[in-house]
C-alpha positions in Angstrom: 0.2 -0.2 -0.3 1.6 3.1 -0.5 0.1 7.1 0.1 1.2 10.4 1.2 5.2 10.1 0.5 6.0 13.3 0.5 4.2 13.4 4.4 6.0 10.2 5.6 9.6 11.7 4.3 8.6 14.5 6.3 7.8 12.3 9.2 10.8 10.5 8.4 13.4 14.4 8.8 11.3 14.8 12.0 11.9 11.5 13.3 15.3 11.1 12.6 15.4 15.0 14.7 14.4 13.2 17.8 11.0 14.3 18.0 9.1 11.1 18.3 6.2 12.6 20.2 5.6 16.0 17.6 2.4 16.6 15.5 3.0 12.8 14.3 2.5 11.5 17.1 -0.8 11.3 19.2 -1.8 14.9 19.8 -5.0 13.4 22.3 -6.1 14.2 25.5 -3.6 10.8 25.5 -0.4 13.2 25.5 -2.1 15.7 28.6 -1.6 12.7 31.2 0.0 14.1 34.5 3.2 12.8 35.0 2.9 9.9 36.8 -0.8 8.8 36.1 -2.3 5.8 34.9 -4.2 6.1 32.0 -7.5 6.4 31.3 -9.5 3.3 30.9 -11.5 5.4 28.1 -7.6 6.0 26.7 -6.8 2.6 27.1 -9.8 1.2 25.3 -10.1 3.3 22.1 -6.1 3.2 21.2 -6.7 -0.6 21.5 -9.6 -0.4 19.3 -7.3 1.9 16.8 -3.8 -0.8 17.2 -6.6 -3.7 16.7 -8.2 -2.0 13.3 -4.9 -1.5 12.0 -3.2 -4.6 12.6 -5.9 -6.2 10.6 -6.4 -3.4 8.0 -2.6 -2.4 7.3 -0.1 -4.8 8.4 -2.2 -8.0 7.8 -1.9 -8.5 3.6 -5.4 -9.7 2.1 -3.6 -12.8 2.2 -2.9 -13.2 6.1 0.6 -12.7 6.0 1.9 -9.5 7.8 3.8 -6.6 6.5 7.2 -5.7 8.8 8.7 -2.7 8.3 7.3 0.1 6.5 9.7 2.7 4.6 9.0 6.4 4.5 11.8 7.5 1.7 9.8 4.8 -0.4 6.5 4.6 0.6 7.2 0.6 0.4 6.4 -1.9 2.6 9.5 -4.7 3.4 9.6 -8.2 4.1 11.3 -9.8 7.0 10.6 -12.8 8.9 6.9 -13.0 8.4 6.6 -16.1 10.2 6.9 -13.9 13.7 5.4 -10.8 12.3 2.5 -12.7 11.8 2.2 -14.5 14.3 2.7 -11.9 16.7 -0.2 -9.2 14.9 -2.1 -12.3 14.9 -1.6 -13.2 19.3 -2.3 -9.4 19.7 -5.9 -9.5 17.3 -7.0 -12.7 19.8 -5.8 -10.3 23.4 -7.5 -7.4 22.2 -10.6 -9.3 20.8 -10.9 -10.8 24.2 -9.6 -7.2 26.6 -12.8 -5.7 24.5 -15.2 -8.5 24.0 -15.5 -7.7 20.2 -14.8 -10.7 18.1 -14.7 -8.5 15.0 -10.7 -8.8 15.1 -11.0 -12.4 15.2 -11.6 -13.1 11.4 -8.3 -11.2 10.4 -5.9 -13.4 12.8 -7.5 -16.5 11.3 -6.8 -15.5 7.9 -3.5 -14.7 9.1 -3.2 -18.1 11.1 -4.8 -19.8 7.8 -1.6 -17.9 5.9 1.5 -19.3 8.3 -0.1 -22.9 9.0 0.0 -23.3 4.6 3.6 -22.5 5.0 3.8 -26.2 6.2 6.5 -28.4 4.3 4.2 -32.1 3.0 5.8 -35.1 2.5 7.9 -36.7 1.4 9.9 -33.8 2.0 12.8 -34.3 4.8 11.4 -31.0 6.4 7.3 -32.1 6.4 6.0 -30.7 9.5 7.9 -27.9 9.6 7.0 -24.7 8.8 8.7 -22.8 5.6 9.8 -19.9 8.0 11.9 -17.8 5.6 14.5 -15.3 7.9 14.3 -13.0 4.5 16.4 -9.6 4.8 19.8 -10.1 5.0 19.1 -14.1 5.1 18.1 -13.9 1.7 14.6 -15.4 1.2 15.8 -19.8 1.9 17.2 -20.1 5.2 14.9 -20.6 8.1 15.5 -19.8 11.9 14.6 -21.4 14.7 12.6 -18.0 16.0 11.4 -16.8 13.4 9.0 -19.8 14.6 9.0 -19.7 17.5 8.0 -16.1 17.5 5.1 -16.5 15.8 3.8 -19.7 17.8 2.3 -18.1 21.0 0.2 -16.6 18.4 -1.7 -19.5 16.6 -1.9 -21.5 20.3 -3.6 -18.0 21.7 -6.3 -18.6 18.4 -7.5 -22.1 18.7 -8.0 -21.3 22.2 -10.2 -18.2 20.9 -11.9 -20.0 18.3 -11.9 -23.5 19.2 -10.2 -24.5 15.7 -7.8 -27.2 16.5 -5.2 -26.6 12.7 -3.8 -23.4 13.9 -2.3 -25.6 17.4 -2.2 -28.6 15.3 0.6 -27.1 12.9 2.5 -25.1 15.6 2.8 -28.4 18.0 4.2 -30.5 14.6 6.9 -27.6 13.7 7.7 -27.8 17.5 7.7 -31.6 17.3 10.1 -31.5 13.8 12.8 -28.3 15.6 13.0 -30.7 19.3 13.5 -33.9 16.6 15.7 -32.2 14.6 18.0 -29.3 15.9 19.6 -29.9 19.4 23.0 -29.9 19.7 24.7 -33.0 20.1 26.2 -33.8 23.8 29.7 -34.0 22.4 29.7 -30.4 21.2 31.8 -28.5 23.3 29.5 -25.7 25.0 26.7 -26.8 23.6 24.7 -28.4 26.2 20.9 -27.1 26.5 21.2 -25.5 22.8 19.7 -25.4 19.3 20.8 -24.8 16.3 19.7 -21.4 14.9 19.3 -22.6 10.7 18.0 -24.6 8.8 18.3 -25.0 4.8 15.3 -26.5 3.1 17.0 -26.2 -0.3 20.2 -28.2 0.9 18.2 -30.4 3.0 20.6 -29.6 6.0 20.1 -28.1 9.8 23.4 -25.8 9.7 25.9 -26.4 11.9 29.3 -25.2 10.8 28.4 -22.3 8.6 27.3 -18.6 10.3 25.5 -16.9 7.7 24.7 -13.4 9.4 28.2 -12.9 9.7 29.6 -15.3 6.6 26.7 -14.6 4.2 23.9 -16.9 3.1 25.3 -18.3 0.7 26.9 -21.1 2.2 30.6 -22.0 0.5 31.4 -25.5 1.3 35.1 -25.1 -0.1 35.1 -22.1 2.3 33.1 -23.8 5.6 35.7 -26.7 5.2 38.9 -24.7 4.9 37.9 -22.3 7.9 35.9 -25.3 10.1 32.9 -24.8 12.4 32.1 -21.3 14.0 31.7 -21.2 17.7 28.8 -22.8 18.9 27.5 -19.6 20.5 27.3 -18.3 16.9 25.3 -21.2 16.0 22.8 -22.7 18.6 21.4 -20.8 20.8 18.8 -22.2 24.1 16.4 -20.7 21.9 13.1 -20.7 24.5 11.8 -17.0 22.6 7.9 -18.1 22.3 8.6 -21.0 24.8 6.6 -23.3 22.2 7.6 -26.3 24.2 5.8 -24.9 27.2 2.5 -24.6 24.6 3.0 -28.1 23.3 3.0 -29.3 27.0 -0.9 -27.2 27.4 -1.9 -27.7 23.9 -1.0 -32.3 24.6 -1.2 -32.8 27.7 2.0 -34.6 27.5 4.4 -34.4 30.2 7.2 -35.3 28.5 7.1 -30.9 26.6 6.8 -29.7 30.7 9.9 -31.8 31.5 11.7 -30.9 28.0 10.7 -27.0 28.7 11.4 -26.7 32.0 15.3 -28.1 31.1 15.4 -25.7 28.5 14.5 -23.2 30.7 16.9 -24.6 33.1 19.7 -24.1 30.6 18.8 -20.6 29.6 18.6 -20.0 33.4 22.7 -20.9 33.5 23.8 -18.6 30.6 22.2 -16.0 31.7 24.3 -13.2 32.5 24.6 -11.4 35.7 23.3 -8.2 34.6 20.1 -10.3 33.3 21.0 -10.6 29.4 22.1 -13.4 27.4 25.4 -11.5 26.5 27.4 -15.2 25.0 24.3 -15.3 22.2 23.5 -13.2 19.3 22.0 -10.9 18.6 24.0 -9.3 21.5 27.3 -8.9 21.2 29.7 -10.1 23.8 33.2 -7.9 22.0 31.2 -4.6 21.6 29.0 -4.6 24.2 25.7 -4.2 22.0 22.2 -5.7 23.8 19.2 -6.7 21.0 16.5 -4.3 22.3 14.0 -7.0 22.5 15.8 -10.9 22.7 16.7 -10.7 25.9 12.9 -10.3 27.0 11.9 -12.8 25.1 13.7 -14.9 27.3 12.6 -14.0 30.1 9.5 -14.0 29.2 9.9 -17.6 28.5 11.2 -17.5 32.0 8.5 -16.9 33.8 6.3 -19.4 31.9 9.1 -21.8 33.5 8.0 -20.4 36.9 4.0 -20.8 36.5 4.9 -24.5 35.2 7.6 -24.8 38.4 6.9 -22.8 41.7 11.1 -22.0 41.0 11.5 -19.0 42.1 14.8 -18.9 40.2 13.1 -18.6 37.3 11.4 -15.3 38.0 14.5 -14.2 40.4 16.0 -14.5 36.5 13.2 -12.3 34.7 13.4 -10.0 37.3 17.2 -9.3 36.6 16.0 -8.3 32.9 13.5 -6.1 33.4 14.9 -4.4 35.3 17.6 -3.9 32.8 15.1 -2.8 30.7 13.7 -0.8 33.1 16.9 1.1 33.7 18.8 2.2 30.7 14.9 3.8 29.4 14.7 7.2 29.7 12.8 8.8 31.9 9.9 9.6 30.1 10.1 6.0 28.7 11.5 5.6 25.7 13.9 2.5 25.0 16.1 2.9 22.0 17.1 0.3 19.2 21.5 0.5 20.3 21.7 -0.2 23.5 25.1 -0.9 25.9 25.7 -3.7 28.3 26.5 -1.0 30.4 23.5 0.9 30.4 24.3 3.2 27.6 22.0 3.8 24.3 22.5 6.0 21.5 19.7 8.0 20.6 18.5 7.1 17.6 16.3 4.9 15.9 12.9 4.3 19.0 12.1 0.9 20.0 8.6 0.8 20.5 8.0 -3.0 20.2 10.8 -2.9 23.3 9.3 -0.5 26.0 6.1 -2.4 25.0 7.0 -5.8 25.4 9.2 -4.9 29.0 5.6 -3.5 30.0 4.3 -7.0 29.6 7.4 -8.3 31.2 7.0 -6.1 34.1 3.5 -6.3 34.5 3.6 -10.1 34.9 6.5 -9.6 37.2 3.8 -7.4 39.9 0.7 -9.8 39.4 3.9 -12.2 40.5 4.8 -10.3 43.9 7.5 -8.6 42.4 8.1 -5.1 43.8 9.9 -2.6 42.2 7.8 -1.9 38.5 4.9 0.1 39.6 6.0 3.7 38.2 8.0 2.3 34.9 4.7 0.4 33.6 2.6 3.2 33.5 5.6 4.9 31.8 5.2 2.6 29.7 1.9 2.5 28.8 1.7 6.6 28.7 4.4 6.1 26.5 2.5 3.8 24.1 -0.7 6.0 23.7 1.2 9.0 23.7 3.8 7.9 20.8 1.3 6.3 18.3 1.1 8.4 14.7 -2.5 9.7 14.8 -5.5 8.0 13.9 -6.0 10.4 10.9 -2.7 10.7 10.0 -2.8 11.7 5.9 -0.3 8.0 4.9 -2.8 5.2 6.2 0.3 2.8 6.0 1.2 5.0 9.5 -2.1 6.0 10.8 -2.6 4.6 14.3 0.7 2.8 14.1 2.9 3.0 17.0 6.2 4.8 16.5 9.2 1.8 16.1 11.7 3.0 13.7 15.2 2.0 12.2 17.4 3.7 10.4 20.1 2.7 8.2 22.9 3.5 6.0 23.9 1.2 2.9 25.8 1.9 -0.2 25.3 5.1 -0.2 21.1 4.6 0.2 19.2 5.8 3.2 16.9 3.5 4.8 14.3 4.5 7.5 11.4 2.7 8.2 8.3 2.2 10.7 8.2 -2.0 12.1 5.6 -3.3 12.4 6.2 -5.0 16.0 5.3 -1.6 17.8 2.0 -1.9 17.4 1.6 -5.8 17.8 3.7 -5.5 21.1 1.8 -2.3 21.8 -1.5 -3.8 21.5 -0.6 -7.0 23.4 0.6 -4.9 26.1 -2.2 -2.7 26.3 -4.9 -5.1 26.8 -2.8 -6.5 28.8 -2.5 -3.7 31.0 -6.2 -2.7 30.5 -7.3 -6.1 32.4 -4.8 -4.8 34.6 -6.4 -1.1 35.5 -9.4 -3.3 36.0 -8.6 -4.9 39.2 -7.5 -8.6 37.0 -4.2 -11.1 38.0 -3.1 -10.6 34.4 -0.7 -14.4 35.2 -3.9 -16.1 36.8 -5.9 -14.9 33.4 -3.0 -15.5 30.8 -2.2 -19.2 33.2 -6.2 -19.8 32.9 -7.0 -19.2 29.2 -3.4 -19.0 27.8 -4.1 -16.9 25.5 
């Protein structure tokens, strides 16, 4: 979808200058809230409804596939890991439908679910059961990333629970079973205990164990691979607990073996957490430079909360709290979290990552309802931030109208790319829906453990 190129470019320049809260963003009573005040319920409901419409009407293509990045310069959408982005839009729409008691948002979520499951490999392909969740972007149109699948599956399980249609969960179950059977690092690989290989190549029909496409490029070179040897295992494999896939397999099937496997996975993830609450050993974090990804660690911490819910082991709760505290403390006083973060607490104020603000809001909200203190003010700040940092509902470019600001600036080969990413809106929608429940006096964890949506 295209439109209002000149307006979008002007907005891009304004955002690059650091005025995310300018006239491009919401200017209603949302911006007039007293400092420190919790957002009002009518404002929350209006924002949830607006975001849900944006996710359903703009972020989802007619096929159900999610769009990912809207380029201000070209007024065009770019693809990026569509299976996890689609899964997160589905999850947000399911939560919005439930919070508002409005079933209209389930139909587009189901259309997206149909698209997601249609990508499964069929027999006699050796990957039968796995979903062809291509990474895209710099990894090209072939390679599959483990977490491109697992970051999307929570939405599939939520959709099955909300609609009673088991087909969505069934596809996620098959994919999870395939990943368990084929991607675990063998026990004889030093440093690989409890890890899962990241990359799968469906053309060669292999799980990639000797090449890091993030550093060495997407095109596998067998001669170079033999000459150089396998990269360090931490570049090839991770705990891959993002999206708590095996926990959802347990809840969906009732098979105790999946609970045991998930808690084992969580135990290994816990062992590899750094004292600051991060997982610095693994990409996309970088221990050499101290660079911290704005969402990766929160994904892991969210999964550890699921481990706590299943086990009652407070070590998982305390580990998740360490992660939430890092992001709480690295955020600016107004709640802003930038894209370029460092383990020493620094950040570079360029790109604005609304998805990290919202995602850590979810994490802090759940921690508070589990009785962990220290997050009250930060939760309200995150909610105010999401409300204030949305493009106006009447923005002249429909590709942006109502979206949460989540920018990314890049300069490559002399070309400037400045995009707004979909994940600010999908994560923002899920956070606001849970925050609304919390403001109404519900225990968010009780709701999630009861309905798991």
